[in-house]
N, C-alpha and C positions, 0 to 999 in steps of 0.2 A: 317601827319605831313608832309609839302613840306618842305625837308631840303635844297632845294635849290632855295627858293624863290625868284624870280627877278634877281637872279645871270646871269650874263652875260657868255656864254660860248660859244666857238669856238672849233669843231672837225675835224680834219683833218682825210682823210679817213672815214668820217661819212658814207659813201655810201656803204661801205666795208661790210665785215661778223660782226664783233664785233661791228664796227658804228653802223648799223641796228638793233643792241640790246641798246647799249649804249645812243643813241640820244632820241629813244621813253623813256625810264627809267628817263633821266634828264630832258625833257620835261613835265613827272607826277609828277616829283618831284619840279617842278615851275620853272625851268631855262628858260632862254630866249637863244635859241640853234642855232647856226647858223654852218651847216654841209655840205657844198659845194661838187658837186662831183670832181674827179680830171679834167674831164673835164672844168668844171667850175672855178677850180682853181688849175693849174697846179704849184705843190711847185717846181719844178724844176726852176722857175723862183723865183728873191727872191722879185720881185714885186707884186708879186701874193699874196705872204705871208704877205707882209706890208700891202695889200689891206684888206686881211682877219684879220689882227690884227688892224686896224686902228683906232677903237674904244677904244682900250686897256681894252679887255676884264678881267671879275674878273679870270677866267680860260680858258685854252686851254689843250684839250687832243688830244695829237700827236698818232695818230694811223696809219698814212700815211707811205708805205714802199713797197718796190716791195718784194712780198712772193710768196712760191710756195713749193712744195714738194721735193723730192732729185731728183728727175728727171728735175725739172726744174734749180732748184741750179746748178745742174752739166753741164748743157746748156749753162746757161747763168751768170757763177759768176761775170764777171765783170759788167755788168747791175744790177744786185744785190747789189753789194758792190757800185757803183757808186750813184745809184737812192735812196738807201736809206740813205746813208751819207749827199746826196746833200739836199735831203729834208729835212732830221733831222737838219743839218747847216742851213738851211735858216730859217728852225722853229725857232732855238734858236735864231737867230741875230734880224729876225723881232720881237717876242717876247721881246728883250732885248729893240730895238728901239722904240716899240709901249707903254711900261710899263703895258704887260701884268702881273697879280698881282701872278698866280702861273700856272707853264707848269707842266701836268703830262705827262712825255714822256715815252710810254710805251715800254719795254724792251721784252726781251725772253730769255727762257732757250738755244737757239743755242750760245749764247754766253758765255757759261761755257766751261770750257778746255775738250778737247775729254776725257782724264783720270783724273775724279775728284771723291775723296773720295763720296761715295753714303751713306745718301743722299746729295744733294749738299747745300752747307752753302754760304752764301752772300760775305763771306772773301774769297772764295776758286774762284772767278770771273775771277781774275787775273793770276792765277798762272799756265796757261799754253795757249796752242792753241786749238781752237775749233776743233771739228771733221771736216776732209777735204771736204767732200761735201758742206758743209753749211757754212764754214769759213768765206768765204768772207761777207756774210750778217750778220753772227754774231759779226765778227771784226766791220762792220761797225755800228751795235748797240751798242759793248761795246765802241768804240770811241766815240758816242754821248753822254753814261753817262759819262767819262770823260770829255768831252765837258760842260757838264752841270755844272759838277763841279767847272770849271773853271770859267763859266760864274757867278756861283754863289758867287765865291772867289772875282773876279773882280768886277762884275756889281751889286751884289747882287740879280740875278734873281733867285726866288723861284722855285726850280724845283723837282720835286719828281719822282722817277727812278722804276717804279713795273716792275718785271720780271716776263712774264705770262709761267706758262707752256702750252704743247701742247693744242689748245681749238679744241671744237668740238660742234655739237648744231644744231639746228633748223637755214636755213638758208646758211649752210657753201658751201663750195666752191666744188662741184663736176664734175668741166672739168678735165677730164684723163689727161692733160697735166699739170698740176699746183696744183691739190689738196694735201692735205695731206693724212695720212694714213686713218684715219676711214672713210671719205667720199671716198675714193680711195675704200677700201674695201665694204663699202654698196652697191656704183655703179657695183664692178665687178660681186660682187655675184647677183645682181638684173639682171643682162645682162646676165650671165651665165644662170638664171631661163629662163629667156625668150627665149634664144637660145637651151634649153634643155641639158645643159652641165652639166658634173659632177664633173667636175675639174675648180678651181679658180687659176692662177698663182698670186703668191707675191713676190716683192724683196726682195734679201735677205735671210740668213738663218732659220730667225724667233727666231732668239735668243736673239735678242734687246730686253732691256725693256725700257718701256717710261711708263709716267704719264699723264694723260689726265684731262682738267679742264673743265666742261662746261661750256657754253660762259653765260648765267645768274648769276652763281656764279664770274665769272672774271668781271662782270660789279658790282655786289654786292662791292667785291674787289677793284675796281676802285674808287668807291665814297667813300668809308672808305678810301683810299688813299688821297682822296682830300679833303677829311674834316680834316684828322687828323694826317696829314705830312706835316713837312716843312724842308726834305734834299734831298740833291739828293744821299745820300746813299743807292746804291740798294736793294731792298725789295720783297722776292719770293712770288708770288701768285701762290697758285696751291694747290694740294690734297697731304697728305702723301701715299707712296706707289707707287709701278710697277708691271706693267703686261707684258709678251713677247709678242712680234708681234703675235707669232704662239699661244699664249692662247686667243688674240684679235680678230683673224680671226676666231677662231671656238665660241668664245660669239656672232661676229656678224653673222656668218653663222646661229648658232643656232637662235638667235633671227629673223631671216630673213626666216626661215624655209629651210634653204638649206641641202640637203640630202646629198652632194657629199663630196670631199675632196679639200684641198688646197696644191698645188706643190709648194716649198718654193725654189726660182731661186739663188743659191747662187753664180752664176757669177754676179751677180748685186748687188748695195751697200747696207749694211746692216746698215750704219748710224752710230751714236755714240752707244757704246756697252751699257750703260746704261743710265738711264734719271730718276732723283726723286728729289722732294726738299724736303729739311727743311723748314717747313713752321711756324718753333717757333715763329722769329719775327714778321710776319704777325699778328699772333695769340697775341702774348703778346702786341704788340704796337696798333694795330688794332680792336682788338676783331674781325678777320676776321678766318670763319670757313667756307671751301666748304660744303656745303648741301645735293647736289647731287651725287648718288651714280652711279658709271658707268653704271649699269646694266640699270638703269632708264632714264639717260640720251640718252643712244645709242637707246633706246627703241623710246624715243622722237624724235630723230634725223632720225631715219629709219621712222616711221611715218610721218613725216614731207615731206621726199624725197618722200613715196609713194603717199602722196597727191599731191605734185609737179607732179609726173609723170602720175598721172591720170588726171592732166589738161594740162600737155603740151605734151606729148609725153613720149616714153620709154627712152631717154636720157636728159633729162633737166639739162642743166648749170644752175649755178642762178647768180643773181649780185653779189655775192660774190667773183666771180671768177676773179673780176679786179684786175690788177698786183698790185694796188696802195692801197693796203687795209691790214691792219694788221693781221699778222699769229694769 
């Protein structure tokens, strides 16, 4: 069944990591999709957003943001805040002006306060300041949720705000300067193996915990949100449970056949102490439950990376490395 048959859809950040999984799925569901790259449609310019939405699409998936790992956030906090907020505000305003029927504004677990009762519940989003390293990005994303609530109240703009857990999967960003923890570890392990090294360095002390959402599961959750929600109130999309970064590194090492050790550098930032989402609301309201176990998703991601290395050389980055793609 084509659930989005003849629905017109615009996707910002459509050539980034998440977008490259969402766009083909939408087309397979019968949607007519426009998904320009950031070079073709720079959302830092309001008129570009207006042109993208000029036909008044039925749905807009706003994925575009400036994204990256701890190192990139620490080096460019102002750019992460400015670009994410400006692109989001231009998307909101152009959606209002052009009569977009529904805006799915993708948010992030990074918006939650640093010290939040675990698992994170949606009502805790506003109860404190995010973890310092990625606070500018997280605050920008949180501000856009508040903005969408204001646009809904004053202008009637139908906006949905799913909050995504840390994403990973095939086609992820493996650029060492901007990648997140899963692709960063996969690349580090492979490069250590290439050099015959028996030790891999990992930032932080390894005690922080994270949950991880496989990108194809994220796509399913976003499609369900587009079909079944009409409220700007945030909703978590993720998986229950958490794993320490130490355990994650060991799991990736095992799946890669790495026989060495991991050295944790506590002089580097560890990030938020714990991240785990309560996904009760998504299950009750959307019928969403992520289907891919972490081990299976990691195995798929590693296999994709190895195939890419075989084609392009020992250190391939990906199109997902673009700075204006969703986390």
